[in-house]
DSSP file (Angstrom, degrees, kcal/mol; ACC not computed):
  #  RESIDUE AA STRUCTURE BP1 BP2  ACC     N-H-->O    O-->H-N    N-H-->O    O-->H-N    TCO  KAPPA ALPHA  PHI   PSI    X-CA   Y-CA   Z-CA
    1    1 A X              0   0    0      0, 0.0     2,-0.2     0, 0.0     0, 0.0   0.000 360.0 360.0 360.0 130.6  -26.8    2.0    3.4
    2    2 A X        -     0   0    0      1,-0.1     2,-0.2     0, 0.0     0, 0.0  -0.481 360.0-106.1 -86.8 156.6  -25.7    3.5    6.7
    3    3 A X        -     0   0    0     -2,-0.2    -1,-0.1     1,-0.1     2,-0.1  -0.583  40.4-108.5 -77.8 141.2  -22.4    5.2    7.3
    4    4 A X        -     0   0    0     -2,-0.2    -1,-0.1     1,-0.1     2,-0.0  -0.399  31.8-124.9 -69.3 147.0  -19.9    3.2    9.4
    5    5 A X     >  -     0   0    0     -2,-0.1     4,-2.3     1,-0.1     5,-0.2  -0.234  34.3 -90.5 -81.9 179.8  -19.2    4.3   12.9
    6    6 A X  H  > S+     0   0    0      1,-0.2     4,-2.3     2,-0.2     5,-0.2   0.869 125.3  51.4 -62.9 -38.6  -15.8    5.2   14.3
    7    7 A X  H  > S+     0   0    0      2,-0.2     4,-2.4     1,-0.2    -1,-0.2   0.928 111.1  47.4 -65.6 -44.7  -15.1    1.6   15.6
    8    8 A X  H  > S+     0   0    0      1,-0.2     4,-2.6     2,-0.2    -2,-0.2   0.894 112.5  50.1 -62.8 -40.0  -16.0    0.0   12.2
    9    9 A X  H  X S+     0   0    0     -4,-2.3     4,-2.5     2,-0.2    -1,-0.2   0.906 110.7  49.2 -65.7 -40.3  -13.8    2.5   10.4
   10   10 A X  H  X S+     0   0    0     -4,-2.3     4,-2.3     2,-0.2    -2,-0.2   0.904 112.4  48.3 -64.9 -41.4  -10.9    1.8   12.7
   11   11 A X  H  X S+     0   0    0     -4,-2.4     4,-2.4     2,-0.2    -2,-0.2   0.928 113.0  47.6 -64.3 -45.2  -11.3   -1.9   12.3
   12   12 A X  H  X S+     0   0    0     -4,-2.6     4,-2.5     2,-0.2    -2,-0.2   0.901 111.5  50.5 -63.1 -41.3  -11.5   -1.6    8.5
   13   13 A X  H  X S+     0   0    0     -4,-2.5     4,-2.3     1,-0.2    -1,-0.2   0.914 111.1  48.4 -63.7 -42.4   -8.5    0.7    8.4
   14   14 A X  H  X S+     0   0    0     -4,-2.3     4,-2.2     2,-0.2    -2,-0.2   0.902 111.6  50.1 -64.1 -40.7   -6.5   -1.8   10.5
   15   15 A X  H  X S+     0   0    0     -4,-2.4     4,-2.3     1,-0.2    -2,-0.2   0.902 110.6  49.4 -64.3 -41.3   -7.6   -4.7    8.2
   16   16 A X  H  X S+     0   0    0     -4,-2.5     4,-2.6     2,-0.2    -2,-0.2   0.904 110.0  51.5 -64.5 -41.0   -6.5   -2.7    5.1
   17   17 A X  H  X S+     0   0    0     -4,-2.3     4,-2.4     2,-0.2    -2,-0.2   0.916 111.8  46.2 -62.4 -43.2   -3.1   -1.9    6.6
   18   18 A X  H  X S+     0   0    0     -4,-2.2     4,-2.4     2,-0.2    -2,-0.2   0.884 112.7  50.2 -67.8 -37.9   -2.5   -5.6    7.5
   19   19 A X  H  X S+     0   0    0     -4,-2.3     4,-2.3     2,-0.2    -2,-0.2   0.909 111.4  48.9 -65.1 -41.5   -3.6   -6.7    4.0
   20   20 A X  H  X S+     0   0    0     -4,-2.6     4,-2.5     2,-0.2    -2,-0.2   0.921 111.2  50.0 -62.7 -44.4   -1.3   -4.1    2.4
   21   21 A X  H  X S+     0   0    0     -4,-2.4     4,-2.6     1,-0.2    -2,-0.2   0.910 110.2  50.3 -61.2 -43.4    1.6   -5.3    4.6
   22   22 A X  H  X S+     0   0    0     -4,-2.4     4,-2.9     2,-0.2    -1,-0.2   0.923 110.7  49.5 -60.2 -45.0    1.0   -8.9    3.6
   23   23 A X  H  X S+     0   0    0     -4,-2.3     4,-2.8     2,-0.2     5,-0.2   0.920 111.8  48.0 -61.4 -45.4    0.9   -7.9   -0.1
   24   24 A X  H  X S+     0   0    0     -4,-2.5     4,-2.5     2,-0.2    -1,-0.2   0.930 113.9  46.8 -61.6 -45.9    4.2   -6.0    0.2
   25   25 A X  H  X S+     0   0    0     -4,-2.6     4,-2.5     2,-0.2    -2,-0.2   0.912 113.8  48.4 -63.1 -43.4    5.8   -8.9    2.1
   26   26 A X  H  X S+     0   0    0     -4,-2.9     4,-2.6    -5,-0.2    -2,-0.2   0.935 113.6  45.7 -63.1 -47.4    4.6  -11.5   -0.4
   27   27 A X  H  X S+     0   0    0     -4,-2.8     4,-2.5     2,-0.2    -2,-0.2   0.887 112.9  50.8 -64.6 -38.8    5.7   -9.4   -3.4
   28   28 A X  H  X S+     0   0    0     -4,-2.5     4,-2.5    -5,-0.2    -1,-0.2   0.929 112.4  46.2 -63.7 -45.5    9.1   -8.7   -1.8
   29   29 A X  H  X S+     0   0    0     -4,-2.5     4,-2.6     2,-0.2    -2,-0.2   0.913 113.1  49.7 -63.4 -42.9    9.6  -12.5   -1.1
   30   30 A X  H  X S+     0   0    0     -4,-2.6     4,-2.5     2,-0.2     5,-0.2   0.911 111.6  49.1 -61.8 -43.6    8.5  -13.4   -4.6
   31   31 A X  H  X S+     0   0    0     -4,-2.5     4,-2.4     2,-0.2    -2,-0.2   0.932 112.7  46.2 -62.8 -47.2   10.9  -10.9   -6.1
   32   32 A X  H  X S+     0   0    0     -4,-2.5     4,-2.5     2,-0.2     5,-0.2   0.923 112.5  51.5 -62.6 -44.2   13.9  -12.0   -4.1
   33   33 A X  H  X S+     0   0    0     -4,-2.6     4,-2.4     1,-0.2     5,-0.2   0.944 113.6  43.0 -57.9 -50.7   13.1  -15.7   -4.8
   34   34 A X  H  X>S+     0   0    0     -4,-2.5     4,-3.2     1,-0.2     5,-0.8   0.867 112.7  53.2 -66.1 -36.2   12.9  -15.1   -8.6
   35   35 A X  H  X5S+     0   0    0     -4,-2.4     4,-1.2    -5,-0.2    -1,-0.2   0.907 112.4  44.4 -66.3 -40.1   16.0  -12.9   -8.6
   36   36 A X  H  <5S+     0   0    0     -4,-2.5    -2,-0.2    -5,-0.2    -1,-0.2   0.917 121.4  39.2 -68.2 -43.1   18.0  -15.6   -6.8
   37   37 A X  H  <5S+     0   0    0     -4,-2.4    -2,-0.2    -5,-0.2    -3,-0.2   0.905 135.3  16.2 -73.9 -43.3   16.7  -18.4   -9.0
   38   38 A X  H  <5S-     0   0    0     -4,-3.2    -3,-0.2     2,-0.2    -2,-0.2   0.636  89.4-128.4-110.4 -19.0   16.7  -16.6  -12.4
   39   39 A X  S  <<S+     0   0    0     -4,-1.2     2,-0.3    -5,-0.8    -4,-0.2   0.646  75.1  99.1  78.0  14.2   18.8  -13.5  -11.9
   40   40 A X  S    S-     0   0    0     -6,-0.6     2,-0.4    -9,-0.1    -1,-0.3  -0.912  74.3-114.8-130.9 159.1   16.1  -11.3  -13.3
   41   41 A X        -     0   0    0     -2,-0.3     2,-0.1    -3,-0.1   -10,-0.1  -0.758  36.0-157.3 -91.1 140.0   13.4   -9.0  -11.9
   42   42 A X    >>  -     0   0    0     -2,-0.4     4,-1.2   -11,-0.1     3,-0.7  -0.353  36.7 -84.0-108.2-173.2    9.9  -10.0  -12.6
   43   43 A X  H 3> S+     0   0    0      1,-0.2     4,-2.4     2,-0.2     5,-0.2   0.799 122.0  66.2 -63.6 -29.4    6.5   -8.4  -12.7
   44   44 A X  H 3> S+     0   0    0      1,-0.2     4,-2.6     2,-0.2    -1,-0.2   0.882  98.9  52.8 -60.9 -37.7    6.1   -8.7   -8.9
   45   45 A X  H <> S+     0   0    0     -3,-0.7     4,-2.6     2,-0.2    -1,-0.2   0.932 110.3  45.9 -63.0 -46.3    9.0   -6.3   -8.5
   46   46 A X  H  X S+     0   0    0     -4,-1.2     4,-2.6     1,-0.2     5,-0.2   0.860 113.2  50.1 -67.8 -35.1    7.4   -3.7  -10.7
   47   47 A X  H  X S+     0   0    0     -4,-2.4     4,-2.5     2,-0.2    -1,-0.2   0.919 111.2  49.6 -66.0 -43.1    4.0   -4.1   -9.0
   48   48 A X  H  X S+     0   0    0     -4,-2.6     4,-1.7    -5,-0.2    -2,-0.2   0.933 115.6  42.2 -60.5 -48.1    5.8   -3.7   -5.6
   49   49 A X  H  X S+     0   0    0     -4,-2.6     4,-2.2     2,-0.2    -2,-0.2   0.939 116.5  46.5 -66.6 -48.0    7.6   -0.5   -6.6
   50   50 A X  H  X S+     0   0    0     -4,-2.6     4,-2.6     1,-0.2     5,-0.2   0.880 110.0  54.8 -65.8 -36.8    4.6    1.0   -8.4
   51   51 A X  H  X S+     0   0    0     -4,-2.5     4,-2.3    -5,-0.2    -1,-0.2   0.923 111.7  43.7 -60.6 -44.3    2.2    0.2   -5.6
   52   52 A X  H  X S+     0   0    0     -4,-1.7     4,-2.5    -5,-0.2    -2,-0.2   0.851 112.0  52.3 -73.0 -34.3    4.5    2.0   -3.1
   53   53 A X  H  X S+     0   0    0     -4,-2.2     4,-2.6     2,-0.2    -2,-0.2   0.933 112.1  46.4 -64.1 -45.2    5.1    5.0   -5.4
   54   54 A X  H  X S+     0   0    0     -4,-2.6     4,-2.6     2,-0.2     5,-0.3   0.920 112.4  50.9 -63.1 -43.6    1.3    5.4   -5.9
   55   55 A X  H  X S+     0   0    0     -4,-2.3     4,-2.4    -5,-0.2    -2,-0.2   0.940 113.4  44.2 -59.0 -48.5    0.7    5.0   -2.1
   56   56 A X  H  X S+     0   0    0     -4,-2.5     4,-2.5     2,-0.2     5,-0.2   0.899 113.9  50.3 -65.2 -40.8    3.3    7.7   -1.3
   57   57 A X  H  X S+     0   0    0     -4,-2.6     4,-2.4     2,-0.2    -2,-0.2   0.935 114.1  43.1 -64.0 -46.8    2.1   10.1   -4.0
   58   58 A X  H  X S+     0   0    0     -4,-2.6     4,-2.7     2,-0.2     5,-0.2   0.901 113.4  52.8 -66.9 -40.0   -1.5    9.9   -2.9
   59   59 A X  H  X S+     0   0    0     -4,-2.4     4,-2.1    -5,-0.3    -2,-0.2   0.930 112.2  44.4 -60.4 -46.0   -0.6   10.1    0.7
   60   60 A X  H  X S+     0   0    0     -4,-2.5     4,-2.3     2,-0.2    -2,-0.2   0.901 113.1  51.5 -65.9 -40.6    1.5   13.3    0.2
   61   61 A X  H  X S+     0   0    0     -4,-2.4     4,-3.0    -5,-0.2    -2,-0.2   0.930 111.4  46.5 -61.9 -46.0   -1.2   14.8   -2.1
   62   62 A X  H  X S+     0   0    0     -4,-2.7     4,-2.9     2,-0.2     5,-0.3   0.876 111.7  51.0 -67.6 -36.7   -4.0   14.3    0.5
   63   63 A X  H  X S+     0   0    0     -4,-2.1     4,-2.0    -5,-0.2    -1,-0.2   0.916 114.1  45.1 -63.3 -41.8   -1.8   15.6    3.3
   64   64 A X  H  X S+     0   0    0     -4,-2.3     4,-1.9     2,-0.2    -2,-0.2   0.929 115.5  46.8 -66.2 -45.4   -1.1   18.7    1.2
   65   65 A X  H  X S+     0   0    0     -4,-3.0     4,-1.8     2,-0.2    -2,-0.2   0.936 116.1  42.9 -65.2 -47.6   -4.8   19.1    0.2
   66   66 A X  H  X S+     0   0    0     -4,-2.9     4,-1.1     1,-0.2    -1,-0.2   0.845 113.4  52.2 -70.5 -32.6   -6.2   18.7    3.7
   67   67 A X  H  < S+     0   0    0     -4,-2.0     4,-0.5    -5,-0.3    -1,-0.2   0.851 109.4  50.8 -67.8 -33.8   -3.5   20.9    5.2
   68   68 A X  H >< S+     0   0    0     -4,-1.9     3,-0.8     1,-0.2    -2,-0.2   0.860 106.2  55.2 -69.9 -37.3   -4.4   23.5    2.6
   69   69 A X  H 3< S+     0   0    0     -4,-1.8    -1,-0.2     1,-0.2    -2,-0.2   0.770 100.0  60.5 -68.0 -27.4   -8.1   23.3    3.5
   70   70 A X  T 3<        0   0    0     -4,-1.1    -1,-0.2     1,-0.2    -2,-0.2   0.694 360.0 360.0 -75.8 -18.3   -7.6   24.0    7.2
   71   71 A X    <         0   0    0     -3,-0.8    -1,-0.2    -4,-0.5    -2,-0.1   0.474 360.0 360.0 -79.7 360.0   -6.0   27.4    6.5
């Protein structure tokens, strides 16, 4: 299996970002809908929050790790 070139990597990264945005928007809409209808928070809310916490934590860790490697 060959390594993807820069264009393929850029396309894949953009596709992943749009898919992530769609998921966040869908989960947010689902959470608001259920909260208005039922008055409770559902599993979609916890998935939305945990997904973003994990994303932020990994992003910060990798920035710290790669910034540390450059020194």
